[in-house]
TIRO-193211 format. One record per residue: residue number from 1; residue in three letters; y, z, x of N, C-alpha, C in turn. Coordinates in steps of 0.02 Angstrom, whole numbers, plus 32768, in hexadecimal, padded with zeros to 4 digits. Example, Ala and Ser with C-alpha at 12.3 -4.5 7.8 and 13.67 -1.06 7.14 Angstrom:
BEGIN
site nr=1 rest=ALA n_py=7EE4 n_pz=8186 n_px=8294 ca_py=7F1F ca_pz=8186 ca_px=8267 c_py=7F5B c_pz=8186 c_px=8294
site nr=2 rest=SER n_py=7F90 n_pz=8162 n_px=8282 ca_py=7FCB ca_pz=8165 ca_px=82AC c_py=8002 c_pz=818A c_px=8285
This chain:
BEGIN
site nr=1 rest=MET n_py=8734 n_pz=850D n_px=8429 ca_py=871C ca_pz=8501 ca_px=83E6 c_py=8704 c_pz=84B9 c_px=83DF
site nr=2 rest=ALA n_py=8725 n_pz=848C n_px=8402 ca_py=8710 ca_pz=8447 ca_px=8400 c_py=86CA c_pz=843F c_px=841E
site nr=3 rest=GLU n_py=86BC n_pz=8467 n_px=8452 ca_py=867A ca_pz=8463 ca_px=8470 c_py=8645 c_pz=847A c_px=843E
site nr=4 rest=GLY n_py=8656 n_pz=84B0 n_px=841A ca_py=8627 ca_pz=84C7 ca_px=83E8 c_py=861B c_pz=8492 c_px=83B2
site nr=5 rest=ALA n_py=8651 n_pz=8472 n_px=839F ca_py=864A ca_pz=843D ca_px=836C c_py=8621 c_pz=8403 c_px=8388
site nr=6 rest=ASP n_py=862F n_pz=83F1 n_px=83C9 ca_py=8606 ca_pz=83BC ca_px=83E8 c_py=85BD c_pz=83D1 c_px=83EC
site nr=7 rest=GLY n_py=85B2 n_pz=8410 n_px=83FF ca_py=856D ca_pz=8429 ca_px=8403 c_py=854B c_pz=8425 c_px=83C0
site nr=8 rest=GLU n_py=8571 n_pz=8437 n_px=838C ca_py=8555 ca_pz=8433 ca_px=8349 c_py=8547 c_pz=83EB c_px=8336
site nr=9 rest=ARG n_py=8574 n_pz=83BF n_px=8349 ca_py=856A ca_pz=8378 ca_px=8339 c_py=852C c_pz=835D c_px=835D
site nr=10 rest=LYS n_py=8526 n_pz=8370 n_px=839D ca_py=84EB ca_pz=8359 ca_px=83C2 c_py=84AB c_pz=8373 c_px=83A2
site nr=11 rest=GLY n_py=84AC n_pz=83B3 n_px=838F ca_py=8471 ca_pz=83CF ca_px=836E c_py=8465 c_pz=83AC c_px=832C
site nr=12 rest=GLY n_py=849B n_pz=839E n_px=8307 ca_py=8495 ca_pz=837A ca_px=82C8 c_py=847B c_pz=8334 c_px=82D2
site nr=13 rest=ASP n_py=8492 n_pz=8313 n_px=8307 ca_py=8479 ca_pz=82CF ca_px=8315 c_py=842F c_pz=82D0 c_px=8324
site nr=14 rest=ALA n_py=8419 n_pz=8302 n_px=834A ca_py=83D1 ca_pz=8306 ca_px=835A c_py=83A9 c_pz=8312 c_px=831A
site nr=15 rest=ALA n_py=83C3 n_pz=833D n_px=82EF ca_py=83A1 ca_pz=8349 ca_px=82AF c_py=83A2 c_pz=8309 c_px=8285
site nr=16 rest=GLY n_py=83DC n_pz=82E8 n_px=8285 ca_py=83E2 ca_pz=82A9 ca_px=825F c_py=83B3 c_pz=8274 c_px=8278
site nr=17 rest=GLU n_py=83AB n_pz=8271 n_px=82BB ca_py=837C ca_pz=8240 ca_px=82D8 c_py=8335 c_pz=8251 c_px=82C5
site nr=18 rest=SER n_py=8324 n_pz=8291 n_px=82C3 ca_py=82E0 ca_pz=82A6 ca_px=82AF c_py=82D3 c_pz=8294 c_px=8267
site nr=19 rest=VAL n_py=8305 n_pz=82A0 n_px=823C ca_py=82FD ca_pz=828F ca_px=81F5 c_py=82F7 c_pz=8244 c_px=81ED
site nr=20 rest=ALA n_py=8320 n_pz=821E n_px=8212 ca_py=831D ca_pz=81D5 ca_px=820E c_py=82D9 c_pz=81BB c_px=8226
site nr=21 rest=ALA n_py=82BF n_pz=81D9 n_px=825C ca_py=827D ca_pz=81C4 ca_px=8275 c_py=8247 c_pz=81D4 c_px=8242
site nr=22 rest=PHE n_py=824C n_pz=820F n_px=8223 ca_py=821B ca_pz=8222 ca_px=81F0 c_py=8220 c_pz=81F3 c_px=81B4
site nr=23 rest=ASP n_py=825D n_pz=81E2 n_px=819F ca_py=8268 ca_pz=81B4 ca_px=8168 c_py=824C c_pz=816F c_px=8178
site nr=24 rest=ASP n_py=8259 n_pz=8157 n_px=81B5 ca_py=823E ca_pz=8116 ca_px=81CA c_py=81F2 c_pz=8117 c_px=81C8
site nr=25 rest=ARG n_py=81D4 n_pz=814D n_px=81E0 ca_py=818B ca_pz=8152 ca_px=81E1 c_py=816F c_pz=8152 c_px=8199
site nr=26 rest=LEU n_py=8191 n_pz=8176 n_px=816D ca_py=817B ca_pz=8176 ca_px=8126 c_py=817E c_pz=8130 c_px=8109
site nr=27 rest=ARG n_py=81B3 n_pz=810C n_px=8118 ca_py=81BA ca_pz=80C7 ca_px=80FD c_py=8183 c_pz=8099 c_px=8118
site nr=28 rest=VAL n_py=8173 n_pz=80A0 n_px=8158 ca_py=813D ca_pz=8078 ca_px=8176 c_py=80FA c_pz=808A c_px=8156
site nr=29 rest=ASP n_py=80ED n_pz=80CA n_px=814E ca_py=80AE ca_pz=80E0 ca_px=8130 c_py=80A9 c_pz=80C9 c_px=80E7
site nr=30 rest=LEU n_py=80E1 n_pz=80CC n_px=80C3 ca_py=80E1 ca_pz=80B6 ca_px=807E c_py=80D5 c_pz=806B c_px=8079
site nr=31 rest=ALA n_py=80F6 n_pz=8044 n_px=80A4 ca_py=80EC ca_pz=7FFC ca_px=80A4 c_py=80A2 c_pz=7FEA c_px=80B4
site nr=32 rest=ARG n_py=8086 n_pz=800D n_px=80E4 ca_py=8040 ca_pz=8001 ca_px=80F6 c_py=8011 c_pz=8013 c_px=80BC
site nr=33 rest=ALA n_py=801E n_pz=804C n_px=809B ca_py=7FF4 ca_pz=8060 ca_px=8063 c_py=7FFA c_pz=802F c_px=8029
site nr=34 rest=LEU n_py=8036 n_pz=8017 n_px=801B ca_py=803F ca_pz=7FE6 ca_px=7FE6 c_py=801C c_pz=7FA4 c_px=7FF7
site nr=35 rest=ASP n_py=801F n_pz=7F91 n_px=8037 ca_py=7FFD ca_pz=7F54 ca_px=804D c_py=7FB1 c_pz=7F5A c_px=8044
site nr=36 rest=GLN n_py=7F95 n_pz=7F94 n_px=8057 ca_py=7F4D ca_pz=7F9E ca_px=804F c_py=7F3B c_pz=7F9E c_px=8005
site nr=37 rest=GLN n_py=7F65 n_pz=7FBE n_px=7FDC ca_py=7F58 ca_pz=7FBF ca_px=7F95 c_py=7F59 c_pz=7F78 c_px=7F78
site nr=38 rest=GLY n_py=7F88 n_pz=7F4F n_px=7F8E ca_py=7F8C ca_pz=7F0A ca_px=7F77 c_py=7F4E c_pz=7EE2 c_px=7F8A
site nr=39 rest=ARG n_py=7F36 n_pz=7EEC n_px=7FC8 ca_py=7EFA ca_pz=7EC8 ca_px=7FDD c_py=7EBE c_pz=7EDD c_px=7FB3
site nr=40 rest=LEU n_py=7EB8 n_pz=7F1E n_px=7FA4 ca_py=7E81 ca_pz=7F35 ca_px=7F7B c_py=7E84 c_pz=7F18 c_px=7F35
site nr=41 rest=GLU n_py=7EC1 n_pz=7F15 n_px=7F19 ca_py=7EC9 ca_pz=7EF9 ca_px=7ED6 c_py=7EB9 c_pz=7EAE c_px=7ED5
site nr=42 rest=ARG n_py=7ECC n_pz=7E8A n_px=7F0A ca_py=7EBB ca_pz=7E42 ca_px=7F0D c_py=7E6F c_pz=7E38 c_px=7F13
site nr=43 rest=ALA n_py=7E4E n_pz=7E63 n_px=7F39 ca_py=7E05 ca_pz=7E5E ca_px=7F3F c_py=7DE4 c_pz=7E6C c_px=7EFB
site nr=44 rest=LYS n_py=7DFF n_pz=7E9D n_px=7ED6 ca_py=7DE4 ca_pz=7EAC ca_px=7E94 c_py=7DEC c_pz=7E70 c_px=7E65
site nr=45 rest=VAL n_py=7E26 n_pz=7E4F n_px=7E69 ca_py=7E32 ca_pz=7E14 ca_px=7E3F c_py=7DFF c_pz=7DDD c_px=7E50
site nr=46 rest=GLU n_py=7DEE n_pz=7DD5 n_px=7E8F ca_py=7DBC ca_pz=7DA2 ca_px=7EA2 c_py=7D79 c_pz=7DB1 c_px=7E81
site nr=47 rest=PHE n_py=7D64 n_pz=7DF1 n_px=7E80 ca_py=7D25 ca_pz=7E02 ca_px=7E60 c_py=7D29 c_pz=7DFC c_px=7E14
site nr=48 rest=GLU n_py=7D63 n_pz=7E09 n_px=7DF8 ca_py=7D6B ca_pz=7DFE ca_px=7DAF c_py=7D66 c_pz=7DB4 c_px=7DA0
site nr=49 rest=ASP n_py=7D82 n_pz=7D8A n_px=7DCC ca_py=7D7D ca_pz=7D41 ca_px=7DC4 c_py=7D34 c_pz=7D2B c_px=7DC8
site nr=50 rest=LEU n_py=7D0F n_pz=7D49 n_px=7DF6 ca_py=7CC8 ca_pz=7D39 ca_px=7DFD c_py=7CA3 c_pz=7D4B c_px=7DBD
site nr=51 rest=GLU n_py=7CB1 n_pz=7D86 n_px=7DA1 ca_py=7C91 ca_pz=7D99 ca_px=7D62 c_py=7CA2 c_pz=7D69 c_px=7D29
site nr=52 rest=ARG n_py=7CE1 n_pz=7D53 n_px=7D25 ca_py=7CF4 ca_pz=7D23 ca_px=7CF2 c_py=7CD0 c_pz=7CE0 c_px=7CFC
site nr=53 rest=ALA n_py=7CCB n_pz=7CCB n_px=7D3B ca_py=7CA8 ca_pz=7C8B ca_px=7D49 c_py=7C5E c_pz=7C90 c_px=7D36
site nr=54 rest=ILE n_py=7C40 n_pz=7CC9 n_px=7D44 ca_py=7BFA ca_pz=7CD2 ca_px=7D32 c_py=7BF1 c_pz=7CD1 c_px=7CE7
site nr=55 rest=LEU n_py=7C1F n_pz=7CF2 n_px=7CC3 ca_py=7C1B ca_pz=7CF1 ca_px=7C7A c_py=7C25 c_pz=7CAA c_px=7C5F
site nr=56 rest=ALA n_py=7C54 n_pz=7C85 n_px=7C7B ca_py=7C5F ca_pz=7C40 ca_px=7C65 c_py=7C22 c_pz=7C15 c_px=7C74
site nr=57 rest=ARG n_py=7C03 n_pz=7C1F n_px=7CAD ca_py=7BC6 ca_pz=7BF8 ca_px=7CBE c_py=7B8D c_pz=7C09 c_px=7C8F
site nr=58 rest=ARG n_py=7B88 n_pz=7C49 n_px=7C7E ca_py=7B52 ca_pz=7C5F ca_px=7C52 c_py=7B5B c_pz=7C3F c_px=7C0D
site nr=59 rest=GLU n_py=7B99 n_pz=7C3D n_px=7BF4 ca_py=7BA6 ca_pz=7C21 ca_px=7BB2 c_py=7BA0 c_pz=7BD4 c_px=7BB3
site nr=60 rest=GLY n_py=7BB7 n_pz=7BB5 n_px=7BE9 ca_py=7BB8 ca_pz=7B6D ca_px=7BEC c_py=7B7B c_pz=7B4F c_px=7C10
site nr=61 rest=GLY n_py=7B50 n_pz=7B79 n_px=7C2B ca_py=7B17 ca_pz=7B60 ca_px=7C51 c_py=7B2B c_pz=7B53 c_px=7C99
site nr=62 rest=VAL n_py=7AFB n_pz=7B54 n_px=7CC5 ca_py=7B08 ca_pz=7B4A ca_px=7D0C c_py=7B02 c_pz=7AFF c_px=7D1B
site nr=63 rest=PRO n_py=7B37 n_pz=7AE1 n_px=7D35 ca_py=7B34 ca_pz=7A9A ca_px=7D45 c_py=7B08 c_pz=7A8F c_px=7D83
site nr=64 rest=ALA n_py=7AF3 n_pz=7A51 n_px=7D8C ca_py=7ACA ca_pz=7A41 ca_px=7DC6 c_py=7AF1 c_pz=7A4A c_px=7E07
site nr=65 rest=GLN n_py=7B32 n_pz=7A3A n_px=7E06 ca_py=7B5C ca_pz=7A42 ca_px=7E41 c_py=7B96 c_pz=7A71 c_px=7E31
site nr=66 rest=LEU n_py=7BAF n_pz=7A91 n_px=7E64 ca_py=7BE5 ca_pz=7AC2 ca_px=7E5A c_py=7C1E c_pz=7AB3 c_px=7E8A
site nr=67 rest=ARG n_py=7C5A n_pz=7AAE n_px=7E70 ca_py=7C96 ca_pz=7AA7 ca_px=7E9A c_py=7CB1 c_pz=7AEC c_px=7EA8
site nr=68 rest=THR n_py=7CC4 n_pz=7AF7 n_px=7EE6 ca_py=7CDE ca_pz=7B39 ca_px=7EFA c_py=7D0F c_pz=7B30 c_px=7F33
site nr=69 rest=ARG n_py=7D2B n_pz=7B67 n_px=7F49 ca_py=7D55 ca_pz=7B65 ca_px=7F84 c_py=7D35 c_pz=7B91 c_px=7FBA
site nr=70 rest=VAL n_py=7D3D n_pz=7B7C n_px=7FF7 ca_py=7D1E ca_pz=7B9F ca_px=8030 c_py=7D55 c_pz=7BB1 c_px=8062
site nr=71 rest=GLU n_py=7D52 n_pz=7BEF n_px=8079 ca_py=7D83 ca_pz=7C04 ca_px=80AB c_py=7D6E c_pz=7BEB c_px=80F0
site nr=72 rest=LEU n_py=7D9D n_pz=7BC9 n_px=8111 ca_py=7D90 ca_pz=7BAF ca_px=8154 c_py=7DA3 c_pz=7BE3 c_px=8189
site nr=73 rest=GLY n_py=7DCC n_pz=7C12 n_px=8176 ca_py=7DE4 ca_pz=7C46 ca_px=81A4 c_py=7E2F c_pz=7C4C c_px=81A1
site nr=74 rest=SER n_py=7E48 n_pz=7C86 n_px=81B0 ca_py=7E90 ca_pz=7C93 ca_px=81B1 c_py=7EB2 c_pz=7C83 c_px=816E
site nr=75 rest=GLY n_py=7E8D n_pz=7C8E n_px=8137 ca_py=7EAB ca_pz=7C82 ca_px=80F6 c_py=7EB0 c_pz=7C39 c_px=80E2
site nr=76 rest=VAL n_py=7E8E n_pz=7C0C n_px=8107 ca_py=7E8F ca_pz=7BC4 ca_px=80F8 c_py=7E50 c_pz=7BB3 c_px=80D1
site nr=77 rest=TYR n_py=7E58 n_pz=7B93 n_px=8097 ca_py=7E20 ca_pz=7B81 ca_px=806C c_py=7E1C c_pz=7B36 c_px=8063
site nr=78 rest=MET n_py=7DE0 n_pz=7B1F n_px=8053 ca_py=7DD7 ca_pz=7AD8 ca_px=8041 c_py=7DA7 c_pz=7AD5 c_px=8006
site nr=79 rest=GLN n_py=7DAA n_pz=7A9E n_px=7FE3 ca_py=7D7F ca_pz=7A94 ca_px=7FA9 c_py=7D3A c_pz=7A7D c_px=7FC2
site nr=80 rest=ALA n_py=7D06 n_pz=7A95 n_px=7FA1 ca_py=7CC2 ca_pz=7A83 ca_px=7FB5 c_py=7C98 c_pz=7A75 c_px=7F77
site nr=81 rest=LEU n_py=7C62 n_pz=7A50 n_px=7F82 ca_py=7C34 ca_pz=7A40 ca_px=7F4D c_py=7BF0 c_pz=7A5B c_px=7F61
site nr=82 rest=ALA n_py=7BD6 n_pz=7A89 n_px=7F38 ca_py=7B93 ca_pz=7AA6 ca_px=7F44 c_py=7B60 c_pz=7A7D c_px=7F1C
site nr=83 rest=PRO n_py=7B31 n_pz=7A5C n_px=7F3E ca_py=7B02 ca_pz=7A31 ca_px=7F1A c_py=7AD1 c_pz=7A58 c_px=7EED
site nr=84 rest=ASP n_py=7AC3 n_pz=7A97 n_px=7EFE ca_py=7A94 ca_pz=7ABF ca_px=7ED6 c_py=7AB9 c_pz=7AFC c_px=7EBB
site nr=85 rest=ALA n_py=7AC3 n_pz=7B00 n_px=7E7A ca_py=7AEA ca_pz=7B36 ca_px=7E5C c_py=7ABE c_pz=7B6E c_px=7E40
site nr=86 rest=ASP n_py=7A7F n_pz=7B6F n_px=7E53 ca_py=7A52 ca_pz=7BA4 ca_px=7E3B c_py=7A60 c_pz=7BE6 c_px=7E5F
site nr=87 rest=MET n_py=7A76 n_pz=7BE3 n_px=7E9C ca_py=7A85 ca_pz=7C1E ca_px=7EC4 c_py=7ACE c_pz=7C1C c_px=7EDB
site nr=88 rest=VAL n_py=7AEB n_pz=7C56 n_px=7EE5 ca_py=7B30 ca_pz=7C5B ca_px=7EFC c_py=7B34 c_pz=7C8A c_px=7F38
site nr=89 rest=TYR n_py=7B68 n_pz=7C83 n_px=7F60 ca_py=7B76 ca_pz=7CB1 ca_px=7F97 c_py=7BAD c_pz=7CE0 c_px=7F81
site nr=90 rest=VAL n_py=7BA3 n_pz=7D20 n_px=7F8B ca_py=7BD4 ca_pz=7D53 ca_px=7F78 c_py=7BE7 c_pz=7D7A c_px=7FB6
site nr=91 rest=ASN n_py=7C28 n_pz=7D83 n_px=7FBF ca_py=7C42 ca_pz=7DAB ca_px=7FF7 c_py=7C36 c_pz=7DF4 c_px=7FE5
site nr=92 rest=VAL n_py=7C0D n_pz=7E16 n_px=800D ca_py=7BFD ca_pz=7E5C ca_px=8000 c_py=7C24 c_pz=7E8B c_px=802E
site nr=93 rest=GLY n_py=7C4E n_pz=7E6F n_px=8059 ca_py=7C78 ca_pz=7E98 ca_px=8084 c_py=7C66 c_pz=7E91 c_px=80CD
site nr=94 rest=LEU n_py=7C96 n_pz=7EA2 n_px=80F8 ca_py=7C8E ca_pz=7E9F ca_px=8141 c_py=7C7A c_pz=7E5A c_px=815A
site nr=95 rest=GLY n_py=7C8D n_pz=7E27 n_px=8134 ca_py=7C7F ca_pz=7DE3 ca_px=8149 c_py=7C38 c_pz=7DCB c_px=8138
site nr=96 rest=PHE n_py=7C12 n_pz=7DF3 n_px=8113 ca_py=7BCF ca_pz=7DE0 ca_px=8101 c_py=7BCE c_pz=7DC1 c_px=80BB
site nr=97 rest=HIS n_py=7BA8 n_pz=7D8B n_px=80B4 ca_py=7B9F ca_pz=7D69 ca_px=8075 c_py=7B55 c_pz=7D69 c_px=8064
site nr=98 rest=VAL n_py=7B45 n_pz=7D74 n_px=8025 ca_py=7AFF ca_pz=7D77 ca_px=800F c_py=7AF3 c_pz=7D3D c_px=7FDF
site nr=99 rest=GLU n_py=7ABC n_pz=7D19 n_px=7FEA ca_py=7AA8 ca_pz=7CE6 ca_px=7FBB c_py=7A7F c_pz=7D08 c_px=7F85
site nr=100 rest=CYS n_py=7A94 n_pz=7CFE n_px=7F47 ca_py=7A71 ca_pz=7D20 ca_px=7F11 c_py=7A76 c_pz=7CF8 c_px=7ED0
site nr=101 rest=SER n_py=7A51 n_pz=7D10 n_px=7E9E ca_py=7A54 ca_pz=7CEF ca_px=7E5D c_py=7A94 c_pz=7D03 c_px=7E3A
site nr=102 rest=TRP n_py=7AA3 n_pz=7CE1 n_px=7E04 ca_py=7AE0 ca_pz=7CF0 ca_px=7DDE c_py=7ADE c_pz=7D37 c_px=7DC2
site nr=103 rest=GLU n_py=7AA3 n_pz=7D4F n_px=7DAD ca_py=7A9D ca_pz=7D93 ca_px=7D92 c_py=7AAA c_pz=7DC7 c_px=7DC8
site nr=104 rest=ASP n_py=7A8E n_pz=7DBA n_px=7E04 ca_py=7A9A ca_pz=7DE8 ca_px=7E3C c_py=7AE4 c_pz=7DE7 c_px=7E50
site nr=105 rest=ALA n_py=7B03 n_pz=7DAD n_px=7E4D ca_py=7B4A ca_pz=7DA8 ca_px=7E5E c_py=7B74 c_pz=7DD0 c_px=7E2D
site nr=106 rest=GLU n_py=7B5F n_pz=7DCF n_px=7DEE ca_py=7B83 ca_pz=7DF6 ca_px=7DBB c_py=7B7D c_pz=7E41 c_px=7DC9
site nr=107 rest=ARG n_py=7B41 n_pz=7E58 n_px=7DDC ca_py=7B38 ca_pz=7E9F ca_px=7DED c_py=7B60 c_pz=7EB2 c_px=7E2B
site nr=108 rest=ILE n_py=7B60 n_pz=7E86 n_px=7E5D ca_py=7B86 ca_pz=7E94 ca_px=7E9A c_py=7BD0 c_pz=7E98 c_px=7E8A
site nr=109 rest=ALA n_py=7BE9 n_pz=7E6B n_px=7E60 ca_py=7C30 ca_pz=7E6B ca_px=7E4E c_py=7C42 c_pz=7EAC c_px=7E2A
site nr=110 rest=ALA n_py=7C17 n_pz=7EC3 n_px=7DFE ca_py=7C25 ca_pz=7F01 ca_px=7DDA c_py=7C27 c_pz=7F3C c_px=7E0A
site nr=111 rest=LEU n_py=7BF8 n_pz=7F3F n_px=7E39 ca_py=7BF7 ca_pz=7F76 ca_px=7E6A c_py=7C35 c_pz=7F73 c_px=7E97
site nr=112 rest=LYS n_py=7C47 n_pz=7F38 n_px=7EAD ca_py=7C81 ca_pz=7F31 ca_px=7ED9 c_py=7CC1 c_pz=7F44 c_px=7EB4
site nr=113 rest=LYS n_py=7CC7 n_pz=7F30 n_px=7E75 ca_py=7D02 ca_pz=7F42 ca_px=7E4E c_py=7D07 c_pz=7F8E c_px=7E46
site nr=114 rest=GLU n_py=7CCF n_pz=7FAF n_px=7E3A ca_py=7CCF ca_pz=7FF8 ca_px=7E33 c_py=7CE5 c_pz=8019 c_px=7E74
site nr=115 rest=ALA n_py=7CCB n_pz=8001 n_px=7EAD ca_py=7CDE ca_pz=801D ca_px=7EEE c_py=7D28 c_pz=8010 c_px=7EFC
site nr=116 rest=LEU n_py=7D40 n_pz=7FD5 n_px=7EEB ca_py=7D87 ca_pz=7FC4 ca_px=7EF6 c_py=7DB4 c_pz=7FEF c_px=7EC9
site nr=117 rest=ASP n_py=7D9E n_pz=7FFC n_px=7E8B ca_py=7DC4 ca_pz=8027 ca_px=7E5F c_py=7DCD c_pz=806D c_px=7E7D
site nr=118 rest=GLU n_py=7D97 n_pz=8088 n_px=7E9A ca_py=7D9B ca_pz=80CA ca_px=7EBB c_py=7DCC c_pz=80C8 c_px=7EF5
site nr=119 rest=GLN n_py=7DC9 n_pz=8093 n_px=7F1D ca_py=7DF6 ca_pz=808E ca_px=7F56 c_py=7E3F c_pz=8086 c_px=7F3F
site nr=120 rest=ILE n_py=7E49 n_pz=8061 n_px=7F09 ca_py=7E8D ca_pz=8058 ca_px=7EEE c_py=7EA8 c_pz=809B c_px=7ED5
site nr=121 rest=ARG n_py=7E7D n_pz=80C1 n_px=7EB2 ca_py=7E93 ca_pz=8103 ca_px=7E9A c_py=7EA6 c_pz=8130 c_px=7ED5
site nr=122 rest=ALA n_py=7E7E n_pz=812F n_px=7F0A ca_py=7E8E ca_pz=8158 ca_px=7F45 c_py=7ECF c_pz=8141 c_px=7F64
site nr=123 rest=ARG n_py=7EDA n_pz=8100 n_px=7F67 ca_py=7F17 ca_pz=80E4 ca_px=7F84 c_py=7F53 c_pz=80F6 c_px=7F58
site nr=124 rest=ASP n_py=7F49 n_pz=80F7 n_px=7F15 ca_py=7F7F ca_pz=810C ca_px=7EE7 c_py=7F95 c_pz=8153 c_px=7EF7
site nr=125 rest=GLY n_py=7F65 n_pz=817F n_px=7F05 ca_py=7F75 ca_pz=81C4 ca_px=7F17 c_py=7F9D c_pz=81C7 c_px=7F57
site nr=126 rest=ALA n_py=7F89 n_pz=81A0 n_px=7F89 ca_py=7FAC ca_pz=819F ca_px=7FC9 c_py=7FF3 c_pz=8184 c_px=7FC1
site nr=127 rest=VAL n_py=7FFB n_pz=814F n_px=7F99 ca_py=803D ca_pz=8132 ca_px=7F8D c_py=8069 c_pz=8165 c_px=7F69
site nr=128 rest=GLY n_py=804E n_pz=8187 n_px=7F37 ca_py=8073 ca_pz=81BB ca_px=7F13 c_py=8088 c_pz=81F3 c_px=7F41
site nr=129 rest=ASP n_py=805C n_pz=8207 n_px=7F6E ca_py=806C ca_pz=823C ca_px=7F9E c_py=80A5 c_pz=8227 c_px=7FCC
site nr=130 rest=LEU n_py=80A1 n_pz=81EA n_px=7FE5 ca_py=80D6 ca_pz=81D1 ca_px=8012 c_py=8119 c_pz=81CB c_px=7FED
site nr=131 rest=ARG n_py=8117 n_pz=81B5 n_px=7FAF ca_py=8156 ca_pz=81B0 ca_px=7F88 c_py=8173 c_pz=81F5 c_px=7F7B
site nr=132 rest=ALA n_py=8147 n_pz=8227 n_px=7F6E ca_py=815E ca_pz=826B ca_px=7F63 c_py=817E c_pz=8286 c_px=7FA3
site nr=133 rest=ARG n_py=8160 n_pz=8279 n_px=7FDC ca_py=817D ca_pz=828F ca_px=801C c_py=81C0 c_pz=826E c_px=8028
site nr=134 rest=GLU n_py=81C5 n_pz=822F n_px=8016 ca_py=8205 ca_pz=820B ca_px=801F c_py=823B c_pz=822A c_px=7FF3
site nr=135 rest=ARG n_py=822B n_pz=823A n_px=7FB4 ca_py=825B ca_pz=825A ca_px=7F88 c_py=826E c_pz=829F c_px=7FA2
site nr=136 rest=LEU n_py=823D n_pz=82C5 n_px=7FBB ca_py=824A ca_pz=8307 ca_px=7FD6 c_py=8279 c_pz=8303 c_px=8012
site nr=137 rest=LEU n_py=826E n_pz=82D3 n_px=803E ca_py=8299 ca_pz=82C9 ca_px=8078 c_py=82E0 c_pz=82B7 c_px=8061
site nr=138 rest=ALA n_py=82E6 n_pz=828B n_px=8031 ca_py=8329 ca_pz=8277 ca_px=8019 c_py=834D c_pz=82B3 c_px=7FF9
site nr=139 rest=GLU n_py=8328 n_pz=82DB n_px=7FD4 ca_py=8346 ca_pz=8316 ca_px=7FB5 c_py=835B c_pz=8348 c_px=7FEB
site nr=140 rest=GLY n_py=8332 n_pz=8352 n_px=801D ca_py=8344 ca_pz=837F ca_px=8054 c_py=8381 c_pz=8367 c_px=8079
site nr=141 rest=MET n_py=8386 n_pz=8325 n_px=8084 ca_py=83C2 ca_pz=830A ca_px=80A6 c_py=8400 c_pz=8313 c_px=807B
site nr=142 rest=ARG n_py=83FA n_pz=830B n_px=8039 ca_py=8433 ca_pz=8314 ca_px=800D c_py=844A c_pz=835D c_px=800E
site nr=143 rest=ILE n_py=841B n_pz=838C n_px=800D ca_py=842C ca_pz=83D3 ca_px=800E c_py=844D c_pz=83E5 c_px=8051
site nr=144 rest=ALA n_py=8432 n_pz=83CA n_px=8088 ca_py=844E ca_pz=83D8 ca_px=80CA c_py=8496 c_pz=83BE c_px=80CE
site nr=145 rest=ARG n_py=84A2 n_pz=8383 n_px=80B2 ca_py=84E6 ca_pz=8367 ca_px=80B2 c_py=8516 c_pz=8394 c_px=808A
site nr=146 rest=GLU n_py=84FF n_pz=83AA n_px=8050 ca_py=8528 ca_pz=83D5 ca_px=8026 c_py=8537 c_pz=8417 c_px=804A
site nr=147 rest=LEU n_py=8505 n_pz=8434 n_px=806A ca_py=8510 ca_pz=8472 ca_px=808F c_py=853F c_pz=8467 c_px=80CA
site nr=148 rest=GLY n_py=8538 n_pz=842F n_px=80EB ca_py=8564 ca_pz=841E ca_px=8123 c_py=85AC c_pz=8416 c_px=810C
site nr=149 rest=GLN n_py=85B5 n_pz=83F5 n_px=80D4 ca_py=85F9 ca_pz=83EC ca_px=80B9 c_py=8616 c_pz=842F c_px=80A3
site nr=150 rest=ALA n_py=85ED n_pz=8459 n_px=8084 ca_py=8605 ca_pz=849A ca_px=806E c_py=8617 c_pz=84C5 c_px=80AA
site nr=151 rest=GLY n_py=85F0 n_pz=84C1 n_px=80E0 ca_py=85FE ca_pz=84E7 ca_px=811D c_py=863F c_pz=84CF c_px=813D
site nr=152 rest=GLU n_py=864B n_pz=848F n_px=813E ca_py=8688 ca_pz=8473 ca_px=815B c_py=86C5 c_pz=8489 c_px=8132
site nr=153 rest=GLU n_py=86BF n_pz=8488 n_px=80EF ca_py=86F6 ca_pz=849D ca_px=80C4 c_py=8704 c_pz=84E7 c_px=80CE
site nr=154 rest=GLU n_py=86D0 n_pz=850F n_px=80D6 ca_py=86D8 ca_pz=8557 ca_px=80E1 c_py=86F9 c_pz=8563 c_px=8124
site nr=155 rest=ALA n_py=86E4 n_pz=853E n_px=8157 ca_py=8702 ca_pz=8545 ca_px=819A c_py=874B c_pz=8531 c_px=8199
site nr=156 rest=GLU n_py=875C n_pz=84FB n_px=8176 ca_py=87A2 ca_pz=84E5 ca_px=8171 c_py=87CB c_pz=8518 c_px=814B
site nr=157 rest=GLY n_py=87AF n_pz=8533 n_px=8116 ca_py=87D3 ca_pz=8566 ca_px=80EE c_py=87DD c_pz=85A5 c_px=8116
site nr=158 rest=GLY n_py=87AB n_pz=85BA n_px=813C ca_py=87B0 ca_pz=85F7 ca_px=8164 c_py=87DE c_pz=85ED c_px=819F
site nr=159 rest=ALA n_py=87E0 n_pz=85B2 n_px=81BE ca_py=880A ca_pz=85A5 ca_px=81F8 c_py=8853 c_pz=85A0 c_px=81E3
site nr=160 rest=GLY n_py=8860 n_pz=8587 n_px=81A8 ca_py=88A4 ca_pz=857F ca_px=8190 c_py=88C3 c_pz=85C2 c_px=817D
site nr=161 rest=ALA n_py=889C n_pz=85F2 n_px=8166 ca_py=88B7 ca_pz=8632 ca_px=8150 c_py=88CA c_pz=865D c_px=818D
site nr=162 rest=GLY n_py=88A3 n_pz=865D n_px=81C1 ca_py=88B1 ca_pz=8683 ca_px=81FE c_py=88B3 c_pz=86CE c_px=81F1
site nr=163 rest=PRO n_py=88C2 n_pz=86F5 n_px=8225 ca_py=88C5 ca_pz=873D ca_px=821A c_py=8904 c_pz=8751 c_px=81F5
site nr=164 rest=SER n_py=88FF n_pz=8782 n_px=81C6 ca_py=8939 ca_pz=8795 ca_px=819F c_py=895D c_pz=87CF c_px=81BE
């Protein structure tokens, strides 16, 4: 009987390891999805900032020179002075920047925000799906534990009574 119990334990351990591996994978996928969603939201904020700057420039007029920050690479920025503020460079994606007028920059920012909103909504769905799977797994583990405990109690009750 001990062998049977050991065999059951080994089988239970294998199932437990599978569940743990699945749970770990869900957590990694959820963390990755949340990270991607955060990056998309930060990019959207940058384009909203661009739109606000364009609106402020339109109301206050365009100065002869423009102070800005320039990415040097690896997330390192420095302050820069643009001698001609009639045209601006806008990041359009994939590392490409376009020199354009303020009006064109405003249109580009609106289009990019719309595209980012769609991507954020899609990422929201993926995050919700992963969270639902995580809850389903937790509920399944809880039910399995309850069934296991009920089975053990039944086995103990049946073994204690013996044949009459």
